[in-house]
C-alpha angles and dihedrals in degrees: 000000000000124000113244120210129200096209145355144208113228130208119266106270093240092054094044092053090055095044124099091214143348135217143162126258099192109150127216110231114214122224090263091058095253123128110224104156149020116214113247090220129025129190123222126170093342096311129100123229126195126228119256090249092054091046090053094050093046089050091052089050094051097266100286116189119264112251124189119243109214132184114259113278095020114121120227092223097054108140095221096043106129109175152007124257091210142339120238137190114242118241113270 
């Protein structure tokens, strides 16, 4: 399942223009108040945004597209499909 956010704070335009990539680093706080993870993808206003760590790795790999990794037999166009099991780099 993807995290869904109700707002965001963007980079300053001057910094974003000079950056090789951008990504969020919004943590998910567990019920005990401890941060243990940052979602790899987050949804805001119908669009999906990658985490800063994923943006950095994709940049190092030449910015390959993100492709969903689905369990065998699960269709990509399933109406109630709500997440990826993994993300993989396509063969070069």
